[in-house]
Z-matrix of the N, CA and C atoms (Angstrom, degrees):
N
C 1 1.451
C 2 1.508 1 111.59
N 3 1.312 2 118.53 1 -20.34
C 4 1.464 3 120.24 2 178.73
C 5 1.515 4 109.51 3 -120.06
N 6 1.310 5 114.05 4 163.70
C 7 1.475 6 116.63 5 -179.69
C 8 1.510 7 107.88 6 -116.67
N 9 1.328 8 115.67 7 154.74
C 10 1.470 9 121.56 8 -178.12
C 11 1.516 10 109.31 9 -82.76
N 12 1.369 11 115.59 10 139.70
C 13 1.432 12 121.36 11 175.19
C 14 1.527 13 108.78 12 -95.15
N 15 1.318 14 116.63 13 175.28
C 16 1.426 15 120.54 14 179.74
C 17 1.524 16 110.67 15 -67.07
N 18 1.337 17 119.66 16 -24.37
C 19 1.419 18 122.66 17 -178.49
C 20 1.549 19 110.07 18 -84.75
N 21 1.297 20 117.96 19 -1.70
C 22 1.451 21 120.58 20 178.92
C 23 1.499 22 115.14 21 92.81
N 24 1.357 23 117.67 22 -6.99
C 25 1.414 24 119.21 23 177.58
C 26 1.506 25 112.67 24 -88.10
N 27 1.299 26 117.66 25 -174.31
C 28 1.447 27 121.18 26 179.92
C 29 1.556 28 111.51 27 -106.79
N 30 1.301 29 113.68 28 149.55
C 31 1.489 30 119.71 29 175.86
C 32 1.503 31 108.08 30 -120.63
N 33 1.340 32 115.01 31 141.59
C 34 1.468 33 119.51 32 175.91
C 35 1.476 34 109.78 33 -158.61
N 36 1.336 35 117.84 34 170.89
C 37 1.440 36 125.00 35 176.18
C 38 1.514 37 106.13 36 -106.33
N 39 1.273 38 117.44 37 134.31
C 40 1.460 39 120.05 38 179.65
C 41 1.551 40 111.98 39 -128.06
N 42 1.313 41 115.07 40 153.73
C 43 1.456 42 122.73 41 173.19
C 44 1.491 43 106.20 42 -110.56
N 45 1.354 44 114.93 43 126.21
C 46 1.461 45 120.36 44 176.34
C 47 1.514 46 108.33 45 -112.42
N 48 1.328 47 117.71 46 148.54
C 49 1.464 48 121.17 47 178.28
C 50 1.515 49 106.39 48 -121.10
N 51 1.326 50 113.89 49 147.04
C 52 1.485 51 121.25 50 178.82
C 53 1.539 52 108.01 51 -100.75
N 54 1.285 53 116.75 52 116.90
C 55 1.457 54 122.38 53 174.66
C 56 1.507 55 108.05 54 -133.76
N 57 1.301 56 118.29 55 127.59
C 58 1.458 57 123.35 56 178.18
C 59 1.517 58 109.85 57 54.94
N 60 1.335 59 117.55 58 45.27
C 61 1.466 60 125.48 59 178.02
C 62 1.489 61 113.99 60 60.06
N 63 1.319 62 118.95 61 28.08
C 64 1.446 63 122.68 62 178.93
C 65 1.523 64 109.90 63 -134.17
N 66 1.362 65 116.63 64 127.11
C 67 1.452 66 120.57 65 175.89
C 68 1.502 67 109.99 66 -79.05
N 69 1.333 68 116.02 67 130.19
C 70 1.461 69 121.51 68 -177.08
C 71 1.532 70 108.90 69 -129.76
N 72 1.320 71 119.30 70 134.38
C 73 1.475 72 120.60 71 176.45
C 74 1.519 73 110.68 72 -59.61
N 75 1.301 74 115.46 73 138.15
C 76 1.422 75 118.69 74 -178.85
C 77 1.581 76 111.74 75 -120.50
N 78 1.311 77 114.93 76 -42.53
C 79 1.467 78 119.55 77 -176.76
C 80 1.549 79 109.39 78 -151.16
N 81 1.312 80 113.75 79 146.95
C 82 1.472 81 120.91 80 179.83
C 83 1.520 82 109.99 81 -120.70
N 84 1.340 83 114.99 82 136.92
C 85 1.474 84 121.00 83 -179.89
C 86 1.534 85 109.22 84 -126.96
N 87 1.322 86 114.71 85 157.16
C 88 1.491 87 121.62 86 176.67
C 89 1.531 88 106.95 87 -58.57
N 90 1.325 89 115.60 88 153.23
C 91 1.478 90 120.84 89 -176.94
C 92 1.514 91 113.63 90 -58.51
N 93 1.334 92 118.76 91 -25.99
C 94 1.438 93 120.07 92 -178.92
C 95 1.542 94 113.93 93 -98.06
N 96 1.344 95 114.27 94 17.51
C 97 1.513 96 118.42 95 -178.21
C 98 1.533 97 111.20 96 -109.84
N 99 1.308 98 117.50 97 37.14
C 100 1.462 99 120.56 98 -178.41
C 101 1.524 100 111.71 99 -59.72
N 102 1.324 101 116.48 100 -45.31
C 103 1.471 102 119.86 101 -179.71
C 104 1.510 103 112.88 102 -58.39
N 105 1.295 104 116.55 103 -45.10
C 106 1.487 105 120.69 104 179.06
C 107 1.526 106 109.56 105 -64.04
N 108 1.327 107 117.27 106 -42.50
C 109 1.471 108 119.64 107 179.06
C 110 1.534 109 111.53 108 -62.74
N 111 1.321 110 115.62 109 -42.70
C 112 1.490 111 119.80 110 177.03
C 113 1.521 112 112.75 111 -58.29
N 114 1.285 113 116.79 112 -49.20
C 115 1.453 114 122.35 113 178.50
C 116 1.524 115 111.33 114 -58.21
N 117 1.312 116 117.03 115 -45.92
C 118 1.453 117 122.42 116 -179.07
C 119 1.583 118 108.71 117 -63.10
N 120 1.333 119 116.78 118 -47.58
C 121 1.417 120 121.27 119 -179.27
C 122 1.557 121 111.57 120 -61.57
N 123 1.281 122 117.79 121 -42.92
C 124 1.458 123 120.89 122 176.83
C 125 1.508 124 112.82 123 -61.20
N 126 1.355 125 117.51 124 -40.46
C 127 1.482 126 122.11 125 176.01
C 128 1.518 127 108.49 126 -63.54
N 129 1.341 128 117.82 127 -43.87
C 130 1.492 129 120.99 128 -179.67
C 131 1.511 130 109.25 129 -62.80
N 132 1.303 131 118.83 130 -42.68
C 133 1.454 132 122.49 131 -178.32
C 134 1.534 133 110.87 132 -64.77
N 135 1.308 134 116.20 133 -38.94
C 136 1.446 135 120.16 134 -177.79
C 137 1.568 136 109.66 135 -70.41
N 138 1.319 137 116.54 136 -26.59
C 139 1.459 138 120.02 137 177.99
C 140 1.495 139 115.73 138 -65.97
N 141 1.347 140 116.62 139 -25.19
C 142 1.438 141 120.77 140 176.53
C 143 1.536 142 116.10 141 76.14
N 144 1.316 143 115.28 142 8.19
C 145 1.479 144 119.16 143 180.00
C 146 1.531 145 113.63 144 -70.71
N 147 1.338 146 113.62 145 -26.66
C 148 1.508 147 119.28 146 -176.27
C 149 1.523 148 108.63 147 -117.93
N 150 1.364 149 112.71 148 158.18
C 151 1.483 150 118.63 149 175.87
C 152 1.541 151 109.07 150 -60.39
N 153 1.255 152 116.43 151 -42.90
C 154 1.480 153 122.21 152 -178.86
C 155 1.533 154 110.01 153 -163.29
N 156 1.326 155 115.33 154 164.08
C 157 1.430 156 123.94 155 -178.12
C 158 1.519 157 107.48 156 -134.27
N 159 1.314 158 119.63 157 142.89
C 160 1.457 159 118.78 158 171.81
C 161 1.535 160 109.04 159 -145.61
N 162 1.331 161 113.89 160 155.10
C 163 1.442 162 122.98 161 178.49
C 164 1.505 163 106.22 162 -111.14
N 165 1.346 164 114.94 163 132.02
C 166 1.443 165 122.05 164 178.62
C 167 1.514 166 112.86 165 -127.02
N 168 1.267 167 116.25 166 151.35
C 169 1.449 168 122.27 167 170.89
C 170 1.542 169 107.92 168 -104.06
N 171 1.321 170 116.19 169 120.74
C 172 1.453 171 119.32 170 179.36
C 173 1.495 172 106.68 171 -103.63
N 174 1.363 173 115.72 172 124.54
C 175 1.468 174 121.77 173 -176.69
C 176 1.474 175 108.02 174 -114.07
N 177 1.327 176 115.48 175 130.62
C 178 1.456 177 121.04 176 178.79
C 179 1.500 178 113.56 177 64.57
N 180 1.334 179 117.50 178 21.02
C 181 1.412 180 121.10 179 178.74
C 182 1.504 181 114.88 180 74.46
N 183 1.370 182 118.38 181 -3.19
C 184 1.477 183 122.00 182 -175.45
C 185 1.518 184 112.69 183 -127.76
N 186 1.338 185 116.28 184 -60.82
C 187 1.453 186 120.98 185 -175.35
C 188 1.527 187 112.60 186 -66.26
N 189 1.303 188 116.89 187 131.28
C 190 1.466 189 121.39 188 -176.01
C 191 1.522 190 109.38 189 -120.21
N 192 1.325 191 117.40 190 130.51
C 193 1.454 192 122.51 191 177.95
C 194 1.530 193 108.75 192 -123.01
N 195 1.312 194 117.16 193 122.96
C 196 1.474 195 119.48 194 175.92
C 197 1.472 196 110.87 195 -68.61
N 198 1.359 197 115.17 196 130.71
C 199 1.450 198 123.22 197 178.45
C 200 1.572 199 111.09 198 -106.04
N 201 1.307 200 116.33 199 -30.28
C 202 1.469 201 120.46 200 -178.56
C 203 1.516 202 105.80 201 -159.13
N 204 1.369 203 116.04 202 139.33
C 205 1.460 204 121.88 203 174.61
C 206 1.531 205 109.01 204 -131.77
N 207 1.291 206 117.11 205 143.03
C 208 1.452 207 121.94 206 179.57
C 209 1.507 208 111.16 207 -47.95
N 210 1.318 209 119.11 208 125.12
C 211 1.469 210 120.38 209 174.42
C 212 1.506 211 112.81 210 -59.95
N 213 1.374 212 119.41 211 -28.73
C 214 1.461 213 119.49 212 176.65
C 215 1.502 214 113.23 213 -66.35
N 216 1.341 215 117.24 214 -30.86
C 217 1.451 216 121.50 215 178.57
C 218 1.535 217 108.30 216 -67.75
N 219 1.293 218 117.87 217 -47.73
C 220 1.493 219 120.40 218 179.42
C 221 1.522 220 108.80 219 -61.98
N 222 1.281 221 120.69 220 -35.72
C 223 1.449 222 119.78 221 -179.68
C 224 1.532 223 110.45 222 -71.13
N 225 1.336 224 117.18 223 -37.54
C 226 1.481 225 120.11 224 177.43
C 227 1.507 226 111.51 225 -65.68
N 228 1.349 227 114.74 226 -41.18
C 229 1.471 228 119.57 227 -179.74
C 230 1.563 229 110.88 228 -63.58
N 231 1.339 230 114.15 229 -41.23
C 232 1.478 231 118.89 230 178.50
C 233 1.522 232 110.29 231 -65.06
N 234 1.327 233 117.60 232 -40.55
C 235 1.437 234 121.65 233 179.87
C 236 1.557 235 110.51 234 -64.27
N 237 1.353 236 116.45 235 -40.37
C 238 1.444 237 120.77 236 179.34
C 239 1.568 238 110.43 237 -65.21
N 240 1.361 239 114.79 238 -39.88
C 241 1.459 240 117.46 239 178.19
C 242 1.539 241 112.36 240 -66.66
N 243 1.332 242 114.44 241 -38.66
C 244 1.456 243 117.22 242 177.63
C 245 1.514 244 112.56 243 -66.91
N 246 1.319 245 116.23 244 -37.66
C 247 1.493 246 121.33 245 179.02
C 248 1.533 247 109.38 246 -65.94
N 249 1.342 248 116.69 247 -40.02
C 250 1.455 249 121.09 248 177.98
C 251 1.533 250 110.64 249 -63.64
N 252 1.322 251 116.77 250 -43.18
C 253 1.429 252 122.34 251 179.27
C 254 1.535 253 108.69 252 -63.22
N 255 1.324 254 118.78 253 -47.28
C 256 1.462 255 122.43 254 -179.43
C 257 1.556 256 110.60 255 -60.95
N 258 1.331 257 117.42 256 -39.57
C 259 1.414 258 119.75 257 178.80
C 260 1.553 259 111.96 258 -66.27
N 261 1.308 260 115.86 259 -37.42
C 262 1.478 261 120.57 260 174.25
C 263 1.529 262 111.71 261 -63.37
N 264 1.301 263 117.34 262 -39.84
C 265 1.466 264 121.67 263 178.93
C 266 1.545 265 108.97 264 -65.73
N 267 1.303 266 116.71 265 -45.10
C 268 1.490 267 119.50 266 179.83
C 269 1.545 268 110.68 267 -64.30
N 270 1.310 269 117.69 268 -39.12
C 271 1.402 270 121.51 269 178.07
C 272 1.546 271 113.12 270 -61.80
N 273 1.319 272 112.16 271 -44.10
C 274 1.502 273 119.64 272 178.06
C 275 1.535 274 109.73 273 -64.68
N 276 1.324 275 117.17 274 -43.51
C 277 1.462 276 120.47 275 177.02
C 278 1.551 277 110.74 276 -58.43
N 279 1.333 278 116.86 277 -43.67
C 280 1.466 279 119.81 278 -179.66
C 281 1.492 280 110.33 279 -63.90
N 282 1.359 281 119.23 280 -41.65
C 283 1.459 282 121.09 281 178.82
C 284 1.497 283 112.65 282 -65.31
N 285 1.288 284 117.43 283 -35.72
C 286 1.497 285 122.01 284 178.30
C 287 1.543 286 107.30 285 -67.55
N 288 1.312 287 117.30 286 -43.27
C 289 1.488 288 119.94 287 178.72
C 290 1.524 289 111.71 288 -64.14
N 291 1.311 290 116.74 289 -40.47
C 292 1.483 291 119.71 290 177.18
C 293 1.539 292 109.94 291 -62.12
N 294 1.319 293 117.99 292 -40.09
C 295 1.440 294 122.11 293 -177.84
C 296 1.538 295 109.55 294 -67.97
N 297 1.329 296 116.48 295 -38.24
C 298 1.490 297 120.30 296 176.73
C 299 1.512 298 111.36 297 -62.29
N 300 1.352 299 113.84 298 -45.57
C 301 1.507 300 118.57 299 179.55
C 302 1.502 301 111.20 300 -62.75
N 303 1.344 302 116.62 301 -38.27
C 304 1.443 303 119.57 302 -178.68
C 305 1.525 304 112.10 303 -68.29
N 306 1.322 305 118.82 304 -31.31
C 307 1.467 306 122.30 305 176.44
C 308 1.491 307 113.19 306 -66.27
N 309 1.374 308 117.35 307 -30.90
C 310 1.440 309 122.32 308 -176.58
C 311 1.492 310 113.93 309 -90.82
N 312 1.328 311 118.16 310 0.01
C 313 1.491 312 119.90 311 178.65
C 314 1.435 313 112.62 312 -87.76
């Protein structure tokens, strides 16, 4: 199911699922089956059973390269970053307001 690399390790395509903030291997494909893995991952992502799905290429049994990540995961990460930024802005505004009030007392 896997092919040998020049370094003597194995290469394959894997699907990982995100559950409870942890990526877990779900399925392994031959190194030349990227298209099949992508279609399967997209179907899994559309099913909504998992927090997120991603396809990775594992080279030499160690090095991992992301090939595809659930668009919903990227959107959630962006929303979290924006919420964190907004919270920081609100906190700064509150501190500025407190400083203004303190000057006038």
